[in-house]
Each structure stands twice: as structure tokens, then as C-alpha cells.
N, C-alpha and C positions, 0 to 999 in steps of 0.2 A: 649436157650430163646424160640425157637419154640416149642420144647417139653413141656415146662411149658404152653404155650398158648393152645396147643392141649389138655392137661390133663385138664386144667380148662374147656374148651369147652366139653369135654367127661363128667366131673363130673356135670356140670350145666344140660346136657341132662338127665344124669342118675338121679339128683335130681327132675327134672321137671318130668320125667316119674313116679318116684316113688310118687310124690305128687299127680299126676293125678290118680294113681291106688288106692291110700289111699282114696282119695275123692269119686272116683266111687265106692269103695266097701262098704262106709258108706251106712247103710240101710235107706231107707226113710221109716220115721214113718208116719202112716196114723193118721190123727187127728179126733178124734170123739168128737161130742160136748156131753156135759151132763148137767143135770139141778138138781140143789141144792133145795131141798125142806125139810122144818121142820128137818133140820140135815141129811137128807138122800140124796143119789145121785141115779138118774136115768140116764142112757145113752142109746145110739143106740144099738139094739138088746135085750132091755128088754121087757118084756110083757107089756100089757096094764094093766093087774092086778097089776103088780109091780109098774107102773107108778100111778095108781088109789090109790094104798095103802100108797105110799110114799108122794104123793103130794096131794091127794083129789081131790075133784071134780075141774074141770077146770071152768073158768069164762065164757067161750063160747065154744060150741062144734059144729063141722060141718061134714056132711057125703058128700061125692059126689063120682060119678062114673067116675074113671080114665080109659082112652082108653088103650086097650091091643095093644102091638106092636108085629110086626113080629120079630123073634129072629136074623136072619142075617142082615136085613136092617134097622131096628128100625122105620119102617113106621107103622102107626097106621092101624088097620084091617078096611077095609072098612065098612061102615054102615049096608048094608044087612047081611054081614056074622058076624058082631060084635053083633048084638042083637039075631041072631038065634044060632049061632054055637059057638061063643066066647063070654061068658058074660064079662061084664066089671069088674074092679076091684074096691072094695069098698075101699076108703081112708077116714080116719078120721082125723080132725085138731083139736086139742084142744089147747086152748088159756088160759096161766096162767099169772096172772098179779101178779108180785113177790114183789110187793110194792113200795113205793116211793124210788127214787134213783136208782132203777133196770129196765132193760129193759124188754119189754114183751117177752115171750117165747111161740113159736108156735111148738107144738109137732106133727109130722105127723106120723100116725100110719097105717101100711098096714097087713092086715092077722094077726092082733092082735099083732104085733110087733113093737116096736119104730123104724122108719125108719130114722128120721131126726129130729134135734132140732134146730130152728132157733130163733135168739134174733134180736130184733129191736124196734124202737120207734112206728113203724106202723106195720098193719097186711102185711105180704108178699103176693105176687101173686102167683096164681097157676102155675103149669108147666105142 
């Protein structure tokens, strides 16, 4: 009787360990947003030209100067150096109204490449 219980405990531990290893080995899939326009799809990493070709002119477009950050600390570069040594990085935000029943889409573009696509009922705040 004691051997049977010991065997059950060992089997449960082995099963638990196998389950944990299987769950840990499943790759985590990165989700990237995409925007469907006129039967075409635009996703993060596409160029500004591909976005304009597939989706046309945006309803609104805005350009602003995003701060540049230090690499190791992610702190913004201080102002005297930021304007003289390190230029700001231009960021464009294009707003697409996808019609009734669909959420607004805001596409953020840096260096001519789509960086993010956000959906919502109102305009997102800058970060």
C-alpha cells in the first residue's frame, strides 16, 4: 500500500513538471496591430508610402517633435543638448475614420515606418 502511494506522488510530480515545461516552452506570440483599408492590409513595419497607397489620404495628420532618450537610462536628453547636439525625432500621426460602426484608427509613423496602430473612439494622448 505504501509503495502505491509513493508511486502516485512521483507520478503526480512528474506530470506537474512535464506540464510546467510544456507551458514554459510555448513561444509567446507578439501581437501587432494591422489596419484594413480598401481590401488591403497595413501593419506595423510597413512604410509610409505603403500606408498612403493602401489607405489613401488620412482624415487628419499631425507632426510633432518627440524627445530623444539616453539608451541605458531612458531619460530624455536635457534641453541645451537636445536642441544643439541631438535633434528631436519627427513623429507623424495620421487619423483614419473607417466609417460608421468602426473605431477611429491612429497610425504613428517614425522615420517613414509605421510604428503603431491604435484604435479608439477618441484621439489617443501622446506619450
